[in-house]
C-alpha positions as CSV (number, residue, x, y, z in Angstrom):
1,M,-33.6,24.1,70.5
2,Y,-33.6,21.3,73.1
3,K,-33.5,23.8,76.0
4,T,-36.4,25.8,74.5
5,S,-38.5,22.6,74.0
6,T,-37.8,21.5,77.6
7,L,-38.8,25.0,79.0
8,A,-42.0,24.9,76.9
9,T,-42.9,21.4,78.2
10,A,-42.3,22.5,81.8
11,A,-44.5,25.7,81.3
12,C,-47.2,23.6,79.8
13,L,-47.2,21.2,82.7
14,L,-47.5,24.0,85.2
15,L,-50.3,25.6,83.3
16,I,-52.4,22.4,83.5
17,G,-51.6,22.0,87.1
18,C,-49.0,19.2,86.8
19,V,-45.4,19.1,88.1
20,P,-42.7,16.4,87.7
21,V,-41.6,15.0,91.0
22,T,-38.7,12.7,91.9
23,T,-39.0,10.6,95.0
24,S,-36.9,7.8,96.5
25,Y,-38.4,4.6,98.0
26,F,-37.4,1.1,99.1
27,R,-38.2,-1.3,96.3
28,L,-39.3,-4.7,97.8
29,E,-39.0,-7.9,95.8
30,H,-40.5,-11.4,96.3
31,E,-41.3,-14.3,93.9
32,G,-44.8,-14.0,92.6
33,G,-45.2,-10.5,94.2
34,T,-46.8,-7.4,92.7
35,R,-46.3,-3.8,93.7
36,E,-49.3,-1.7,94.5
37,R,-49.8,2.0,94.5
38,Q,-51.6,3.3,97.7
39,G,-52.2,6.9,96.7
40,C,-51.2,9.9,94.6
41,G,-47.5,9.8,93.7
42,D,-46.9,6.4,95.3
43,P,-44.3,4.7,93.1
44,G,-45.6,1.3,94.0
45,A,-43.6,0.7,97.2
46,T,-46.2,-1.7,98.7
47,L,-45.4,-5.4,97.9
48,R,-48.2,-8.0,97.8
49,F,-47.4,-11.7,97.4
50,P,-49.0,-15.1,98.0
51,F,-47.6,-17.4,100.8
52,H,-48.9,-20.9,101.3
53,G,-52.6,-20.1,101.0
54,V,-52.6,-16.6,102.6
55,T,-51.5,-13.2,101.2
56,V,-48.9,-11.0,102.7
57,T,-48.4,-7.3,102.0
58,L,-45.3,-5.3,103.1
59,W,-44.2,-1.7,103.0
60,A,-41.1,-0.2,104.5
61,R,-39.3,3.1,104.9
62,F,-36.1,3.6,106.9
63,S,-34.7,6.7,108.5
64,P,-31.4,8.2,107.3
65,T,-28.3,7.6,109.4
66,F,-28.4,11.2,110.8
67,Q,-32.0,11.3,112.0
68,V,-33.6,14.7,112.8
69,E,-35.0,14.8,116.3
70,G,-38.7,14.0,116.3
71,D,-38.6,12.5,112.8
72,S,-41.1,9.6,112.8
73,S,-41.0,9.0,109.0
74,S,-39.4,5.5,109.5
75,S,-42.0,2.8,109.6
76,L,-42.7,-0.8,108.5
77,Y,-46.2,-2.2,107.8
78,L,-47.0,-5.9,107.5
79,S,-50.5,-7.3,106.6
80,V,-51.6,-10.9,106.6
81,H,-54.8,-11.6,104.6
82,V,-56.4,-14.9,105.6
83,P,-59.2,-16.5,103.4
84,E,-62.0,-18.7,104.6
85,R,-61.0,-22.2,105.8
86,Y,-57.5,-21.1,106.7
87,S,-55.9,-19.9,109.9
88,A,-52.5,-18.1,110.4
89,Q,-50.3,-17.1,113.3
90,L,-47.0,-15.3,113.6
91,A,-44.6,-17.3,115.8
92,T,-42.9,-14.1,117.2
93,N,-43.2,-10.4,117.0
94,T,-39.6,-9.9,115.7
95,I,-38.6,-8.7,112.2
96,R,-35.0,-9.0,111.2
97,I,-33.3,-6.6,108.6
98,L,-30.0,-7.7,107.1
99,W,-28.1,-4.8,105.5
100,S,-25.4,-5.3,102.9
101,T,-22.5,-3.0,103.7
102,P,-18.8,-2.8,102.5
103,D,-17.7,-4.2,105.9
104,G,-20.1,-7.1,105.8
105,P,-23.7,-7.8,106.8
106,V,-25.3,-5.7,109.6
107,E,-28.4,-7.0,111.3
108,T,-31.2,-4.8,112.9
109,T,-34.2,-6.2,114.7
110,A,-37.5,-4.6,115.3
111,S,-40.8,-5.5,117.1
112,L,-44.2,-5.7,115.5
113,R,-47.4,-4.4,117.1
114,I,-50.9,-5.1,116.2
115,W,-52.3,-2.1,114.4
116,S,-55.7,-2.9,113.0
117,F,-57.9,-5.6,111.5
118,L,-60.8,-6.0,109.1
119,P,-63.7,-6.6,109.2
120,R,-64.2,-4.5,112.3
121,S,-66.9,-7.0,113.4
122,L,-64.2,-9.7,113.8
123,S,-64.9,-11.8,116.8
124,D,-62.5,-11.0,119.7
125,G,-60.7,-8.6,117.4
126,E,-59.9,-6.1,120.2
127,K,-58.2,-8.9,122.2
128,L,-55.7,-9.8,119.4
129,S,-52.0,-9.7,120.0
130,V,-49.2,-10.1,117.4
131,T,-49.0,-13.8,118.0
132,S,-52.7,-14.5,118.3
133,M,-54.4,-17.1,116.0
134,L,-55.6,-15.2,112.9
135,A,-59.0,-16.7,111.8
136,G,-59.8,-16.8,108.2
137,G,-62.9,-15.4,106.5
138,T,-64.1,-14.3,103.1
139,T,-66.8,-11.8,102.1
140,I,-67.9,-10.7,98.6
141,K,-67.7,-7.0,97.9
142,K,-69.8,-5.9,94.9
143,G,-68.9,-2.8,92.9
144,L,-69.5,-1.1,89.5
145,L,-66.8,-3.2,87.9
146,G,-67.9,-6.5,89.4
147,S,-67.4,-8.4,92.6
148,A,-64.2,-9.1,94.6
149,E,-63.3,-11.5,97.4
150,I,-62.2,-9.7,100.6
151,H,-60.4,-11.8,103.1
152,N,-60.0,-11.2,106.9
153,S,-57.0,-8.9,107.1
154,Y,-54.7,-8.3,110.1
155,Y,-52.4,-5.3,110.1
156,F,-49.1,-4.9,112.0
157,R,-46.5,-2.2,112.2
158,V,-43.1,-1.3,113.6
159,Q,-43.4,1.9,115.6
160,E,-39.8,2.6,116.6
161,P,-37.5,4.2,114.0
162,I,-35.4,1.8,111.9
163,V,-32.2,3.6,110.9
164,Q,-30.9,2.9,107.4
165,Q,-27.5,1.2,107.3
166,S,-27.2,0.8,103.6
167,A,-29.2,1.0,100.3
168,V,-29.5,-2.7,99.9
169,G,-30.6,-5.6,102.1
170,K,-33.4,-7.9,103.0
171,I,-36.3,-8.1,105.5
172,I,-36.8,-11.5,107.2
173,L,-40.4,-11.9,108.5
174,P,-41.3,-14.1,111.5
175,V,-42.1,-17.8,111.1
176,L,-45.7,-18.0,109.8
177,R,-47.9,-20.9,111.1
178,I,-50.6,-21.7,108.5
179,D,-53.2,-24.3,109.4
180,G,-50.9,-25.6,112.1
181,V,-47.8,-26.0,109.8
182,D,-44.8,-23.8,110.4
183,Y,-43.2,-22.1,107.4
184,E,-39.9,-20.2,107.5
185,G,-40.6,-16.5,107.4
186,P,-40.5,-15.0,103.9
187,T,-37.3,-13.2,103.0
188,V,-37.9,-10.0,101.1
189,P,-34.9,-8.3,99.4
190,F,-35.0,-4.5,99.0
191,S,-33.0,-1.7,97.4
192,L,-33.2,2.0,97.5
193,A,-34.7,3.2,94.2
194,R,-35.8,6.5,92.6
195,S,-39.0,7.2,90.8
196,L,-40.1,10.1,88.5
197,Y,-43.8,10.8,88.3
198,I,-46.2,13.6,87.2
199,S,-48.1,15.1,90.2
200,T,-51.2,17.3,90.0
201,L,-51.2,20.4,92.1
202,G,-52.9,19.8,95.4
203,C,-52.2,16.1,95.2
């Protein structure tokens, strides 16, 4: 009976254009943080959290130990969202990853590069580097469901592959200077997790 019911459910899902999909991702954690979905089937791998007046978002995916040549799936994205009357600055371009392994901790370092910024009209935006002063700003965006505050946003990424050393560890971000005060870079624990979701065909 159970097998018949399972087959009937699967057939029904296929008829309406839906299929169950299992995916793995690196689940990031930070006090006060929330996970956000960025698109169809995204299990919520993007972490967003407040940090001394600014907001930080982080997303990471690491390459398997035996990496296929040409595979560029490994990447790490960091965003800093700076409201009006604030300024921020990364002290260095280096991110540290500490892996927990049976033989003890293993450290990997990676270099951030400036990737993009919003709004596009940001003064001197094209001249920004990873360690430039990040000016704050706030605009009001109106929509059908109301209005929302949009802060100046600065996007960084790691371009070189980061090879996975274990399923558990933590990412240590650079020292973040906010309004002239240095704060130790946020530490973000992570673990490899699995997620089951229903995907529509063509998603």
